[in-house]
C-alpha positions in Angstrom: 213.5 19.4 -43.0 214.7 22.6 -43.2 216.4 24.0 -46.2 219.5 24.8 -44.5 219.5 21.5 -43.3 219.6 20.0 -46.3 221.9 22.2 -47.7 224.6 20.7 -44.6 223.7 17.1 -45.5 224.1 17.3 -49.2 227.1 19.4 -48.9 228.8 16.7 -46.3 230.3 13.9 -47.7 229.0 10.5 -47.0 230.6 8.4 -43.8 233.5 6.4 -45.4 234.0 7.9 -48.8 237.0 9.4 -50.2 237.5 13.1 -49.0 238.1 14.7 -52.8 241.7 15.6 -53.5 241.9 19.8 -53.7 242.5 20.8 -57.3 245.9 21.7 -58.3 247.0 24.9 -58.3 248.1 26.1 -61.7 248.8 29.7 -61.1 252.3 30.5 -62.3 255.1 30.6 -60.2 257.1 33.7 -60.0 260.1 32.3 -62.2 257.5 31.6 -65.1 256.3 34.9 -64.8 259.3 36.5 -65.0 260.2 33.9 -67.9 257.1 34.8 -70.4 257.7 39.0 -69.4 261.1 38.3 -70.8 260.1 36.5 -74.0 256.6 37.9 -74.6 257.8 41.9 -73.2 260.4 43.8 -75.1 260.4 46.4 -72.8 261.5 43.8 -69.9 264.1 42.0 -71.9 265.7 45.5 -73.3 265.7 46.2 -69.8 267.3 43.3 -68.4 270.0 43.0 -71.3 270.4 47.0 -70.6 271.6 46.0 -66.9 273.2 42.7 -67.8 275.9 44.9 -70.3 276.4 47.9 -67.5 277.2 45.4 -64.8 279.2 43.0 -66.7 281.5 45.8 -68.3 281.8 47.7 -64.7 282.7 44.6 -63.5 285.4 43.8 -66.7 286.7 47.9 -65.5 287.0 47.1 -62.2 288.9 44.0 -62.6 291.1 46.3 -64.9 290.2 44.2 -68.2 289.4 47.6 -69.9 291.8 50.2 -71.3 289.3 53.1 -69.2 286.6 53.6 -66.8 283.2 51.9 -67.8 281.3 54.7 -65.1 278.6 57.2 -64.9 280.6 59.9 -66.6 281.8 57.2 -69.7 278.2 55.9 -70.3 276.9 60.1 -70.4 279.4 61.1 -72.6 278.9 58.4 -75.1 275.0 59.4 -75.2 276.6 62.1 -77.9 276.3 59.2 -80.1 272.8 58.0 -78.8 271.6 61.1 -80.2 271.4 60.8 -84.0 271.3 57.0 -83.6 268.0 57.0 -81.5 266.5 59.9 -84.0 266.9 57.6 -86.9 265.8 54.6 -85.5 262.5 56.3 -84.4 262.3 57.5 -88.4 262.8 54.0 -89.4 260.3 52.9 -86.8 257.1 55.4 -88.3 258.2 53.7 -91.9 258.4 49.9 -90.8 255.0 50.2 -89.2 253.7 51.4 -92.2 253.9 48.3 -93.8 254.2 46.9 -97.7 257.9 46.0 -96.5 258.5 49.2 -95.8 261.9 50.8 -94.5 264.1 53.3 -95.5 267.5 52.9 -96.8 268.1 56.6 -97.9 267.8 57.5 -94.6 271.3 58.3 -94.1 272.1 60.2 -97.3 269.2 62.7 -96.6 271.3 63.1 -94.0 274.4 63.7 -95.9 272.9 66.1 -98.9 270.7 68.0 -96.0 273.6 68.4 -94.0 275.4 69.8 -96.8 272.3 72.4 -97.9 272.5 73.5 -93.6 275.8 74.0 -94.4 275.5 76.1 -97.3 272.8 78.4 -95.5 274.2 78.6 -92.2 277.9 78.7 -93.0 277.9 80.3 -96.5 274.9 82.1 -97.2 274.9 84.1 -93.8 271.3 82.1 -92.7 270.2 82.5 -89.2 270.4 79.4 -87.1 266.6 79.2 -87.3 265.7 79.3 -90.4 268.9 76.9 -91.5 267.6 74.6 -89.2 263.4 75.0 -91.1 265.3 74.3 -94.6 267.3 71.4 -93.3 264.0 69.8 -92.2 262.0 71.4 -94.9 264.4 69.8 -97.6 264.7 66.7 -95.6 261.0 66.0 -95.7 261.2 66.7 -99.6 263.7 64.2 -100.2 261.6 62.0 -98.1 258.7 62.5 -99.9 260.3 61.2 -102.9 260.5 58.3 -101.1 256.9 57.9 -100.5 255.6 58.9 -103.9 257.6 55.9 -105.3 256.4 53.8 -102.4 252.8 54.8 -101.6 251.9 56.3 -105.3 254.2 54.0 -107.9 253.8 51.1 -106.0 257.8 50.3 -106.0 258.8 47.7 -103.5 260.3 49.8 -100.7 263.7 48.5 -100.5 264.1 49.0 -104.3 263.0 52.5 -104.0 264.6 54.0 -101.2 268.2 51.6 -102.6 268.0 53.9 -105.6 267.8 57.1 -103.7 270.0 56.3 -101.3 272.9 56.2 -104.1 271.3 59.4 -106.1 271.0 61.6 -103.0 274.6 60.4 -101.7 276.2 61.3 -105.1 274.4 64.3 -105.2 275.7 65.3 -101.4 279.5 64.7 -103.5 278.8 66.8 -105.8 277.3 69.7 -104.8 280.9 70.7 -102.9 283.0 68.5 -104.8 283.2 65.7 -101.9 284.8 69.1 -99.7 283.0 69.2 -96.2 282.0 72.6 -95.4 283.8 73.8 -92.2 283.7 78.0 -91.9 283.6 79.0 -88.8 279.8 79.7 -88.3 279.7 75.9 -88.7 282.6 75.2 -86.5 280.9 76.8 -84.2 277.9 74.3 -84.0 280.3 71.8 -81.9 278.8 73.8 -78.9 275.3 72.2 -79.6 276.9 68.9 -78.7 278.3 70.2 -75.4 277.6 68.3 -72.1 275.5 70.2 -69.8 274.6 69.8 -66.3 270.9 68.6 -65.2 269.0 71.3 -63.5 268.5 71.1 -59.8 270.0 67.6 -59.4 272.8 68.4 -61.8 275.4 68.7 -59.0 275.1 64.6 -58.1 274.7 63.4 -61.4 277.5 63.4 -64.5 277.0 66.4 -67.0 274.7 65.2 -69.9 275.0 65.8 -73.8 273.0 69.3 -75.0 271.6 67.5 -77.8 269.6 65.1 -75.6 267.6 67.9 -74.3 267.0 69.5 -77.5 267.0 67.5 -79.9 266.2 63.5 -78.8 263.1 64.2 -75.8 261.5 66.6 -78.1 261.3 64.0 -80.9 260.7 61.5 -78.7 257.9 63.1 -77.1 256.3 64.2 -80.7 256.5 60.5 -82.3 255.5 58.9 -79.2 252.3 61.4 -79.4 251.9 61.0 -83.2 251.8 57.1 -83.2 249.8 56.9 -79.6 247.6 60.1 -79.4 246.5 60.9 -82.8 244.4 59.9 -85.7 247.0 59.5 -88.2 249.1 57.1 -85.6 246.2 54.6 -85.3 245.8 55.1 -89.4 249.8 53.9 -89.4 249.1 51.1 -87.4 245.9 49.9 -88.8 247.5 49.9 -92.7 250.6 48.1 -91.0 248.6 45.5 -90.0 246.4 44.8 -93.0 246.4 47.4 -95.5 243.5 45.8 -97.5 241.3 45.7 -94.5 242.3 49.7 -93.7 241.4 50.6 -97.5 237.8 48.8 -97.3 237.5 50.7 -94.0 237.7 54.0 -96.0 241.6 54.8 -94.9 243.3 56.5 -97.4 246.5 53.9 -97.7 248.6 55.8 -100.1 248.6 59.1 -98.1 249.1 57.8 -94.9 252.1 55.3 -95.8 253.6 58.6 -98.2 253.7 60.8 -94.4 255.3 58.1 -92.9 258.2 58.8 -95.4 258.2 62.2 -95.5 258.2 62.3 -91.4 261.1 60.1 -91.7 262.9 62.9 -94.1 262.1 65.4 -91.6 263.9 63.4 -88.9 267.0 63.0 -90.6 266.8 67.1 -91.6 267.0 67.3 -87.9 269.8 65.1 -87.9 271.7 66.6 -90.3 271.9 69.4 -87.9 273.2 67.7 -85.0 275.7 65.9 -87.1 276.8 69.2 -88.4 277.6 70.3 -85.1 279.3 67.3 -83.4 281.9 67.1 -86.6 282.4 70.9 -86.2 281.4 70.6 -90.5 279.0 69.8 -92.8 280.2 66.7 -94.5 279.2 65.1 -97.8 279.9 61.5 -96.2 278.3 62.2 -92.6 275.2 59.6 -93.1 277.5 57.1 -95.1 280.5 56.8 -94.4 281.6 53.4 -93.2 278.7 51.4 -92.5 276.8 54.5 -92.5 273.9 55.5 -90.6 270.7 53.7 -91.7 271.7 49.9 -91.2 272.3 50.5 -87.5 269.4 52.6 -87.0 267.4 49.9 -88.5 269.0 47.5 -86.7 268.4 49.3 -83.4 264.1 49.7 -84.7 263.9 46.3 -85.1 265.5 45.1 -81.8 263.1 47.4 -80.2 260.5 45.3 -81.0 259.3 47.1 -84.5 257.8 44.1 -86.4 259.7 44.1 -90.2 256.3 43.0 -91.3 254.5 46.1 -90.4 251.8 47.0 -87.6 254.0 46.5 -84.5 256.1 49.4 -83.0 256.9 51.0 -79.5 258.4 54.2 -79.3 259.8 53.0 -75.4 261.1 50.0 -77.3 263.3 51.6 -79.8 265.3 53.9 -77.1 265.6 51.4 -74.6 267.4 49.6 -77.7 269.2 52.8 -78.5 270.8 53.0 -75.1 271.7 49.1 -75.2 273.6 49.5 -78.3 275.2 52.5 -77.3 276.5 51.5 -73.9 277.4 48.1 -76.1 279.4 49.7 -78.3 281.2 51.8 -75.6 282.0 49.2 -73.5 283.9 47.3 -76.6 286.0 50.7 -77.8 287.4 49.9 -74.1 288.1 46.5 -74.4 290.1 46.5 -77.5 292.6 48.5 -78.8 293.3 50.3 -82.5 290.4 49.7 -85.0 289.9 46.1 -83.8 286.9 48.2 -81.3 285.5 49.1 -84.3 285.3 45.9 -85.9 284.0 43.9 -83.3 280.9 46.5 -82.8 280.0 45.6 -86.4 280.1 41.6 -85.0 278.1 43.0 -81.9 275.3 44.9 -83.9 275.3 41.6 -86.3 274.7 39.4 -83.3 272.1 41.7 -81.7 270.0 41.8 -85.0 269.7 38.0 -85.8 269.0 38.0 -81.9 266.3 40.4 -82.6 265.1 38.3 -85.5 265.2 35.7 -84.0 263.0 36.6 -80.5 260.2 37.6 -83.0 260.0 34.5 -84.6 259.8 32.8 -81.5 257.5 35.3 -80.2 255.2 35.2 -83.0 254.8 31.5 -82.8 254.6 30.7 -79.4 252.4 33.9 -78.0 251.2 35.4 -80.5 253.8 38.5 -81.5 253.1 39.9 -78.2 255.6 43.0 -77.8 
């Protein structure tokens, strides 16, 4: 008998034998894959929530339930508030990813104090705009370095260290000008940096976009992404945030890397100080601390964007999408309520979003290994 015949004979079931059942198809359905992506991929979830918020608010606006039009022009104009929020959230991303309970509660007061120094340099000392911006960035970095020194080298808990510097920087911002804003003509003219401009080439078909998107936000997003994803510093940052003991045994300078994380957060806060001065047409000593301040919303956006509060996990794209979600949700809430009610409901929404993000982080960590 030939081998071919033998193969055929053994492959053919005996007469009368039951035909074996085909193996069940265990390929996940489209719905299952979509659900898993929503739970494990923060980018997918944020994109879905963003679409839901925009569609929902648009429907409410079309039905006359809002006090104004929730349209493309309104959404584009709201981006003027997204610039400082996203920048500070990126600063928090760098700090939180560094691990060891990393957080910067002082980032809003750094904005206030740096803004006052910028106001002095540009508005009263007659410095050029370029040198004044450089000064703001350097001062912001130095104030961040104080935090980094306490956390990385002196081993203070980040919560305590940055809370202490929050009060210190806040009081200094009020003392240096006797709690008065700097509203000189040159500083007032900076309002032009927050104006809306037409997008080149396709601008006639789209709403105008705040200039700060191109001059402040996009360059910073690109730089932070490159630092985090394409440099040795970024790899070290995520390594010490995941396990600083293992990183130190691997020969990484844990303290220096964590110190630089706080310096970078301060540098970003210095840029925000310049932008806020233009947005308010004055350098205000409470620019980053008035009301609920800028730090807590920035931390909320970072956590919502997928930054693990335990360190070692975070993506720039998630922070950007979370910023858009919070900005456009807040914009819709302002149209849904009159007077100061809108502001109060914004705070409620921010708290709900933070709880939701924390619960989601816990769920994905337990069921799917913490995928972001």
